[in-house]
N, C-alpha and C positions, 0 to 999 in steps of 0.2 A: 438252949432254947429251941423247941421244935415248932415249925410253922404249921398252922392249921390247914387241914385238907378239906375243910367244910366248903362246899361251893356257896360263894356269897357275893361274888362281883361280877357285874356284866361286862361286856366288851368294851364299852365306853370307859369304864374305870381302868381297866387293863392298859388301854392305848394311853390314857392320861398319865397313869403312874410309871410306865416304863418307856414311854415315847417311841414304842415300836410301831411300824406302819401295819395296818390291817392286813394288806396283802401279804406282807413278809410273815406275819403270825399264821395266817391260813395256810401258807406254804410250808411252814415248819410243821404245823399239825398234820398236814397231808402226807409230806414226805418222810418226816422223821418220828411222827407220834409224840411230839413234844411241843408245848405241854398237852395234857389230857383233859380238857374241860368236861364237865358234865352238861346235860342239856335239859331245859324245862320241858313241860308238856307241849308247849308250842314250838319246841325246836331251837330255843334261843341258848347260846352258849352261857355257862356259868363257871366262873374260875374261883379258885381257893387262893389263899395268901401263899400256899405252897407253890402254885402254878405262877403267881407273879414273882416270886424269888427265883423260880426256875428260869424264866425268861431273862431276868436281870442276870443271872449266872451265866447264861449262853451269850449275851450281849457283851458282857465283860470279857469272856474268852475272845470274842471277836476283836474287841479293843486290844488285846494282847497280841493279836496276829493270826489267830487261828481261823480257819474257814468254818462255816456252820457245820458241815459234815464232820470235820475233826472235833469241834466241840461236842457234838452229839456222841461221837465215838468215846470221847473222854468221859462224858456223863455216864454212858453205859458201862465204861471200864470200871468207874468207881462203884456203880451198883452191883456189878458182877463179883466184885471183891468184898461185899458186904458193908461197904461205906457210903453213907448219904452224902452226895456231893455238897449239899447245903450246910453240912456240919462245919462250923467255924466260918462260914461265908460272910464277908463284909463287902457289899457291893461298892463300887465307885459312885460318884455323884451322878445319878440318873434322874435328878429331879423327883426324888422319892418324897412323898408327902409325910408329914409327921406321924400320921395314923399307921404307918407301916415302917417302923424304925429298923435299921440295919442291925444285924446280929453283932454282938460285942465280942471281939476276939480278945481274950486276956493277954496281957503284955507278954507273958512268957511263951505264947504260942504264935506270935506275928513273925514274919520272915526274918527281921533284923535279929529278934531274940533267939530264933532257931539257929541262924548263922553263927552267933556268938557261941551258942552251946555246941554246934559242930566243930568249930574252931577249937574250942577248949577240949573236946574229946580227942581230937587229932593230936594235940600238943601232949596230951596224957597217953598216947599210944593206945587208945581204947578204940578198938574196932567195933566192939559191941555198942558202946556209947554213941559212936558215929552212925551206926546202922539205925539205933533207936531214933535218933533225931531226925534222920532222913526218911524213915518209915512214917513217923508222925507228920512230917512236913507233906509227903506225898498223899497222905490221907485227907489232907485239908486243902492244899493248894494245887493248881495245875502243874503238870510236869515241867512245862517251860519256865514257870515262875521259880520253882524249886531249883532248877538247874542253874538259873541265871543269879538269883537272889542268894542263894546258899552256896552252891558248889563253885560257880565262877567267882562271885565276889569273896567267897571264904578263901579260895585259893590266892586271890589277890592280897587279901589281909594277911595270909600266912607268908606270901612272898615279902611283904613289907616287913614283917617282924623279922624275917630272916635277914633282910638287907640291913636292919637296924641292929643286927646281932643279938636279938631278943629271943631267939629259938635256934635249934642246930639244924644243919642240913638233913639230918636223919628224920627229924620232926616234918620238915618240908616234904621230903621224899615219901614218908608214911602217909601224910594227907593226899599227896598227889596219887599215890597208888589206890587210895580208897575212892577218890573221886573218878579216876579213870575206870575202875572196875565197875562202878555204879552206872556210869554212862555206857559202857560196854554191854552191861545187862539191859539197859533199856534199848539200846540199838537192837540187840538180839531179839527182843520181845516186840519190836515194832510190827505193825500190821503189814500185809502185802501191798505193794503199790497199787493204787486205784487210778493213776495217771500214765500215759504212755511216753513220758519224757524221761530221759536218763541224765542224771547229773553225776559227774565224777569229781570227787573231793580228795585233796591230798596235799602234801607238803613238798617242796622242791628238794634238790639234793641238799644234804647236810643239815636240813631243819628236823629237829627231834622232838619238838614241842607239839604234841598232838591233841591237847585238850580242845582247843578252839575248833579245829576241823571236825573232831568227833562230834562235838555240840552242834555244829551246822548240820552235819549228816544226820543227827538225830531229829532235829526240828523239821528238817525237809521230809524226812521219811514219815513224820507224823502229819505232813501236808499231802501224803499220797504219792510223792515222787519216788521214782526208782533211783536210789542213790547208791553208787559204787564208792565205797571209802577205801582208798588206796593207802592211807597211813602216812608214815614218816619217810623221809629220805628217799624220794623217787626221783631218779636221774631224768633229764629231759627226754632222752631216747625212749625210755620206758614208759613215760607218761604219753609220749606221741604214739607209740605203738598200741597201747591200751585203748586210746581215744578212737584209733582207727578200728580196732576189732570190735568194739561194742556200739559203735555209730552213736556216741554221745551227743546230747543236746546242749550241753553246758559243762564247762570246766571251772572249777573253783580252786584257787590256790592260796595257801596261808603261809605267811613268813613272819617271824617276830624279830629278826635282827637285820642289820645293814648287810651283813655278809649273805644271809639267805635271801634277802631281797634281791641282790644281785642274781642269785641262782634262780629265783622266781622270774626275774627279767628274762634270762636265758630260756627258761621253760616256755614262757609266754611267747617269745619269739619263734621258738620251734613249732608252736602249735598254731601260730598265725596263719600259716599256709593252708591249714585244714578248714579254714572258714567256719569255725565254731566259736560261739561267744566265750569269752574268758572273764571271769570275775576274780577279784583278788582282795586280800585283806590281812590284817594282823597288826600287832603292836607298833611295828616300825612305821607303818603308813599313817598311824594316828599322831605320832610324835614327830614325823618328817613328811608334811603333806606334799612338799614339793617333789617327792619321789614319783608321784603318779605321772608327771610329765615324761617320765622315762620308761614307764611300763605299757606295752600294748594290751589294752583291755579296759575294764571298768572297775573302779574302786567300789567295794561293796558297802562301805559305810563304817561309822566308827563304834557300832555296837552290833552283836549278834541279831538282836530283834530287828534293827533297821536294815541289816543286810538281807533279811528274808524278803522284804519288799523289793529290793533291787533285783534279787534272783527271780522273782515273779516277772519283773519288767524285761529282764534279759531273756527269759524263756519266751516272752511275747514279742521279742524284737522291737521293744520301745526304747532301747537305749543304743546309741551309736558309740562304738568303741573308740577310745582315745588313742591317737596315733603319737608315738613317742617322738620327742624332740632329738634333733641330731646332736651328736656328741661334739663338743668343740675339739678342733684340731690339736690344740695344746694338750688336751686330756688324753687323746688318743695316742699321742706320742709318748706322754709321760707313763701311760699305763704299759705300753710296749716295752719301754726301757725298764721299768720297775720290775715287770714280770721276768724279763730276761736277766736281770742282775740281782734278783731278790736273795739268791743263795749267797752271793758275794757280800751284799749289804749286811745280811744277818750275820755272817762270819765276822765283818768288821765290828759290828755291835758287841759281839761276845768278847772280842779281843779288847775293845775299849772299856768294857764293863769291868775288866780286872782292876781298873784303877777307882772304882766306885764301890760303895758299899750296897750292892744289889744281891740279894740272895739268889743262887742259881735257879731254884724252882720258880720265883718271881721273874727272873730273866728270861727263861724259856716260854713261860705263859705270855709274857709281854711281847716277846718277838712274834709269836703266832697270832696273838690278838690283833696287834697293830698292823702286821703285814697283811692279813686277811681283810682288815678293814680299809686299808689304803687301796688295795686291789679293787675291792667293791666300790669304794667311794669314786675312784677314777672311772670305772666303767658306768657308774650311775650319773656322773656329770658334775659333782661338786665335793671337794674336800671338806667343806663345811658339814656335811652329813656325819663325819665321824665325831664332831664336837659333842653331841648329845651323848654317844656311846662312851667317850672318855670322861664326860661330866659324871656319867652314872658311875663309872669306875673310880673316879676321884672321891665321890660320896661314899661309896663302898668302903674305900681305904680308911675314911674317917671313923667308920663303926667298927672295923676289924683291925687287928694287931699288925698293921703294916706302915712303915715310915713314909710319909708324904714325900719326903726329900728323894727317895728312891725313884719315885715316878717322874719327878722332875728331871732327875739326872738321866734317866732312861730316855726321855724325849729329847734331851740335848744331843745324846751320843748317837741316837738314831738319825738325827738331822746331820750330823757330821759324816755318817756312813753314806747317807744319800747324796751328800755333796761330793763325796770321794768317787763314787762309782757311776752316778749318771748325770752330773753337773746341770748343764742347761736344761736338759729334758725333765729334770726333777724339780723345776720351779714351782709347780702347784703344791707338791709335797712338802717342799722346804718352806714355802710361805706359810703353810698351815702349822707346821711344827714350830716355826719361830713364834707363833702366837700362843703355844702351849707352855712357854718357859715361865 
């Protein structure tokens, strides 16, 4: 359905149908040339239905978090590529009168349907099919909407299917590679910064999941910020050195697991002396909200879109950083003892495991997983933080060919090894392990 370009509505109708302020509309026309009304012989503005829908389109982009300048840039990008931004546009509820109905988007071209098609193409190892779906989506919807609703949620859907053993790890890796390449290409095509603030984005040591920080980097670049994306596995000293060299305005850190949350804490502590705002986020902070008590900085939010508003507030110094709680003495002692005796504990676990039916590959993986998580939990102030990670592992075992009894046996013999080597200093560890039997 094409909107009429015939000038038929005066300013009063426009203000009533779109709920925009007259001063705002005049500013848009003066600064950005959008919309472009015609004038009567007496100099009064006349707008077309296309102009009305243009205003609604710009307002909806603002609702999604874009500045008006970025929304106009996006409009111009669509036109430059030969695509009408209003093609397939369905405005949110902006008190539109019945005389001006929203454009109907067929069910097979809404974001949910396109996400299903993209996931299906990835499961079939079809790069061509994946690209066709994304190209169609980008021609209809804003970049931010496609990235969140198709790529981010699509990857979450694929992760759930793998967890339930309904697709292979190869299919998951294939989809992840396609999503990352698309985000990387969008990053490369981002316009030059229009603001003089520099934001550094990256992952702490041993964090290799870069989809979220890449997505944040893309959205911030599209807001005009100078974003330096540092990528995966950045040790704290390297992060500190880079911040000093570029005179950054803000640091954003992303971690997905308890282990890398502990590494993030260390990085944030190293940067605290530089008096630069620190924002952080990631899966682990959504499932373990108590962790923010132990991280110097500001939690960004539980979604990427909400984190963008937090970033703007941090850049304007409107948020005071959280000071971490002190670690209980019992946890300080337990961590020191565990780190000092970890090699001996793990050696004892291997010896005891000979009397249980635990596969060698499962044993080695379990030793590394549990040891790293215990170290992180003690550093972050609560052994309870491991429970969610272990529950995830238990649920994974249910869907994959691994005997549940092996996990229970492993926890039992690990507790025996802790008791043997660190005794009273290991009380927080032993108390938690006893609950896992």
